[in-house]
C-alpha positions in Angstrom: 0.0 0.0 0.0 1.3 3.5 -0.9 1.4 6.5 1.3 -1.1 9.3 0.5 1.1 12.1 1.7 1.3 14.9 -0.9 4.8 15.9 -2.1 5.7 19.6 -2.4 7.5 20.8 -5.5 8.1 24.6 -5.9 4.7 25.9 -5.0 2.8 22.9 -6.3 1.5 19.8 -4.6 1.4 16.4 -6.3 -1.7 14.5 -5.2 -2.4 10.9 -6.3 -5.6 10.5 -8.3 -7.8 8.1 -6.3 -10.5 5.8 -7.7 -13.7 4.9 -5.8 -11.8 2.3 -3.6 -9.3 5.0 -2.6 -6.4 3.1 -4.1 -3.8 5.3 -5.8 -3.5 5.1 -9.6 -0.3 5.7 -11.5 -1.3 9.1 -12.9 -0.8 12.2 -10.7 -2.8 15.3 -10.6 -1.1 18.7 -10.3 -2.8 21.2 -7.9 -1.8 24.6 -6.6 -0.7 24.5 -2.9 -1.4 28.2 -2.4 -4.9 29.7 -2.5 -3.6 33.1 -3.6 -4.8 34.9 -6.7 -2.2 34.7 -9.5 -2.1 37.3 -12.3 -0.8 37.0 -15.8 1.3 39.9 -17.2 1.6 40.5 -20.9 4.2 42.0 -23.1 2.8 42.7 -26.6 3.6 44.1 -30.0 1.2 46.2 -32.0 1.5 47.2 -35.6 -0.1 50.4 -36.9 -2.2 49.8 -40.0 -1.9 53.6 -40.8 1.9 53.9 -40.9 3.3 50.3 -40.5 5.0 51.4 -37.3 5.3 49.2 -34.2 4.5 49.7 -30.5 5.8 47.5 -27.7 3.8 47.5 -24.4 3.1 45.8 -21.1 -0.2 45.2 -19.4 -1.9 42.9 -16.8 -5.1 42.9 -18.9 -4.2 42.6 -22.6 -7.8 42.6 -23.8 -8.6 45.9 -22.1 -5.3 47.5 -23.0 -5.7 46.6 -26.7 -9.2 48.0 -26.7 -7.8 51.3 -25.3 -5.2 51.4 -28.1 -7.9 50.8 -30.7 -10.2 53.5 -29.3 -7.5 56.1 -29.1 -7.4 56.4 -25.3 -3.6 56.0 -25.1 -1.7 59.2 -25.8 1.3 57.4 -27.3 -0.7 55.5 -29.9 -3.9 57.5 -30.6 -2.5 59.3 -33.7 -1.4 56.1 -35.4 -4.6 54.1 -35.3 -5.9 51.6 -36.2 -3.7 48.9 -34.6 -3.3 45.1 -35.0 -2.0 42.9 -32.2 0.6 40.7 -33.9 2.5 39.2 -31.0 2.4 38.8 -27.2 4.0 36.8 -24.4 2.5 36.0 -21.0 4.4 36.0 -17.6 3.4 35.0 -14.1 5.8 37.5 -12.5 5.4 41.3 -13.1 9.2 41.9 -12.9 9.8 39.3 -15.6 7.3 40.9 -17.9 8.7 44.4 -17.3 12.3 43.2 -17.9 11.2 41.5 -21.1 9.4 44.7 -22.3 12.6 46.7 -21.8 14.6 44.0 -23.6 12.3 44.0 -26.6 12.5 47.7 -26.9 16.3 47.5 -27.1 18.3 46.9 -30.3 18.9 43.2 -29.5 15.2 42.7 -28.6 14.1 44.3 -31.9 16.5 41.9 -33.8 14.9 39.0 -31.9 11.4 40.1 -32.9 12.5 40.5 -36.5 13.8 36.9 -36.4 10.8 35.6 -34.4 8.3 37.2 -36.7 10.2 36.6 -39.9 7.4 34.9 -41.8 4.8 37.5 -40.8 7.1 40.4 -41.8 7.8 38.8 -45.2 4.1 38.4 -45.8 3.3 41.9 -44.6 6.5 44.0 -45.2 6.7 47.3 -43.3 8.2 50.7 -44.1 9.6 50.9 -40.6 11.7 48.4 -38.6 10.6 46.5 -35.5 
């Protein structure tokens, strides 16, 4: 008979899946050991349909933020509307997302985006660089 003691692993608890007889099966179920609310932080790349320019941003609510860009609420992007969301990344830690945004705005980050989005940029060439 196996022990039913959960094993901890970096913030997660592994619990055995039990059948109706309470005997452990071979598959394990991954559950969160903390009951805290976790957020997702997004780094995103927009492309202006008007001038083919790009905008790199960060937000906790990507849907709301993109809607703000589309409606012209954001000062930095309102004159270059309409926008298309062409790329985003999701992070569980705010600091990681902010660091990634800073990196993507650097020369090396822009080169990475050009490489990462190579097929898209070939299909829809722009007058400006990422």
